[in-house]
N, C-alpha and C positions, 0 to 999 in steps of 0.2 A: 468429156471436156468440162473443166471448171469455168463457169462464166460468172463474172461479177457485173451486175447492172448498176451503174451510177446514175440514179435518177435525180437530175438537177432541178426538177420542177418544184416550186413551193406548194403545189397542190398534192404532192405525194403520189399515191397510187391512183388518184383521180385525174392525173395529168392527161391532157389530150395526146401527148406523144407516147405515153405508155401503151395506148391502144396499138400503135404501130410496133413498139418494142415487143409486146406480147405476141403479136402476129409473127414477127421475125423469128423469135425464139421458138414458136410452135413449128415453124418451117424447119429450123435446125433440129428440133427434137424428133421430127418425123423421119429424119435420116439416121440419127443415132441419139440415144438418150443423153441428155445434158444435165449437169449439176449446176443449178442456177441459184445465185443469191442476189437479191435486190437490196441495195442500200439507198434509202431515201435521205439524201444529203441534208435536207432541211431539218431532219430529226436528230442529227448528230452534233456534238459539240466540237466545232472546228474553228479555232481562232485564226485571225489573219496572220500571215507571215510577217515577222519583224524585220526581215532583211539583214539580220545580224551575221548570217552565213556561218554560224558556229557549227551547224550540222555538217557542212562541207569540209570542216577542218578536224572534227573530232570523231570521225567514223560513222556519221549518220544519226547522231543523237540530237534531237531537237530540244531546245530549252523550254518549249511550251508543253505543258502537261494537259492534254485533252484527248480526244478520241483518235487523233491521226496516227499514233503509233500502231494501234490495232488495225486501222484501215490500211496502212502501208503493208503490214504483214499479210493481210488478206489479198491485196493487190498482187503482191509477189507470189502468192500461192495460187493465183488464177492463171488460166490459159488465154482467156479472152476478156477484155473490158468493153462493155457496151455503154456508151455515154448517151443517155436519153434526156433531152431537155428542150424547152421552148426557147425561141430567140428573144433575148432581152437586150435592148439597146444595140442590136445588130451583132450580139455576141452571146456568151454564156450567162446564165443567171449568176449573181454574185456568190451564192453559197458554193456552187460547183467550181467557179474560178478560184475561190479561196482554197478548196481542196487541192486543185492542181498546183497552186502556188506552194502548198505545203508538201509536195512531192520532192522538194529540193534536196532532202536527205539522201535521195537515191543517187545523187552525183557528188563529185568533189571539185575542189577548186581547179585542179589540173585540167588543161584544155588540149584538144587535138583538132587538127584541120580535117574536115570531112567535106570533100568536094570544094565548094567555094566559100564555106563558112566554118567557123570554129564551134565546137561543142564541148561541154563538160565531159570528162571521163567518168564512167560509172563507178560507184562504190558499192552497188548492189546489182545482182544479175537479173535484169528484166528483159533479156534478149528473146525469151520464149513468148513474150506477150504479143497478142494481136489486138487490134483496136477497131471498133465500129462506132460511128456516130449516127444517131437518129434524131433529127432536129426538125421541129415544125414551127411555123409562124402563123400569125393571124391575118396577114395580108393575102390577097388573092394571087399574087405573082411571086416567083422566085427571084427574078432579076431585080437588082437593086436592094436586096435584102440579105442574102446569105453569103455574099462575097467575102465579107470580113471574117466571119467565123470559119469559112472554108480555108482561107489563107492561114489563119491561126492553127487550124486542125492539121494542115499539111506541114507546117513548120514544126509542130510538136511531134507528130507521129509518122510523117513521111507521105509521099505522094500516093502510095499504094494502100493506105489505110482507108477502109470503106466509109463513105459519107452518104447518107440518105437525107435529103432535105425536102420538106414538103410544105407548101403553102396551104391555106384554108384549113389548118389543123383543128380549129374549134369545132368543125363539123363532126369529128370523131366522138364528141360528147353530146351530140344532138341526135336523139333517137329517130327523129323525123327525117334525118339524112341517111339512114341506113341503106337506102336504095343505091346510093353512090359510094358511101364509105365502105360498104361490104365488099364490093368487087375490088376496090383499091386495097383493102387489107388482105385480100387473097393474093394480090400482086406482091405485097410485102412478105407474105408467107412464102411465096415462090422464091423471093430473094433470099430469105433465110435458108431455104432448102438448097439453093445453089451454093450459098456460102459454106454450108456444112459439107457439101460434096467436094468443092474445089478450092475453097478459100477466097472466092471472088463471086461477084454477081455479073451475069452476062450483060453485054452492052444492050441487048434487046430488052431485057427486063428493066435496066436502068432508064432506058429511053421511055418505056411505058410509065415508070414512076415519076418521070419529069412532067407528065401531062396533068394539068390541074383537073380536079375531080368535076368541077362545074365551071362554065365560063366565068372569067374574072368579073365581068360587068354584073352577072347574076349574083355572084357571091357578095360583091360590094353593096348591091342594092339590098340584099337580105340583112347584112350587117347594119347598114344605115337605117334599116327599119326597126332595129332594136335587138338584134341577136347579141348574145353574151360574148365577151372577148376570150382570147386564148389563155 
């Protein structure tokens, strides 16, 4: 399977969330060998969408000359897209959102009704793609933080696209927290193994992943004592 990791963190490979992403991919690889390419979005030249919609009228050719043409080709040549990013403003970091905005050339102006809403008709075939989101935040709790990005994720990629959201993510870059992050990353590896086997993660594993690594009061006290942010 060809896997493209879209790392939306400005920290690049040092991202807190990339610890989880690497664990997930290790689980997948333990089932069957995977071909993985990681794109650090912050390192690529991606301009903001102009909203001119020329690409939707002229066969998918964007008027902007930057790295997006090659990125779109790699996306279409992949089997699985893994979006790895920290929560910024209750959503994706701006560079990753800019990349998603620039996928507009994959559709055209024509619309069709799907269920209760309308969608653009494709002008490129991406029906083979599957999607995984791995998102962490620096707060100690999930409630009141991830709802916005989860709604966006489901609207973009459907209710069955896997989303793993984890609070307390800065602990993954804290060596002194290895006693609690290690077992959690083993759970993420198990999730990757299950996903490679069946295309889904069991409810039991997802339930375990929803439990904070340490009590929220303890985490908040550590952060307030001077720990670094996500």
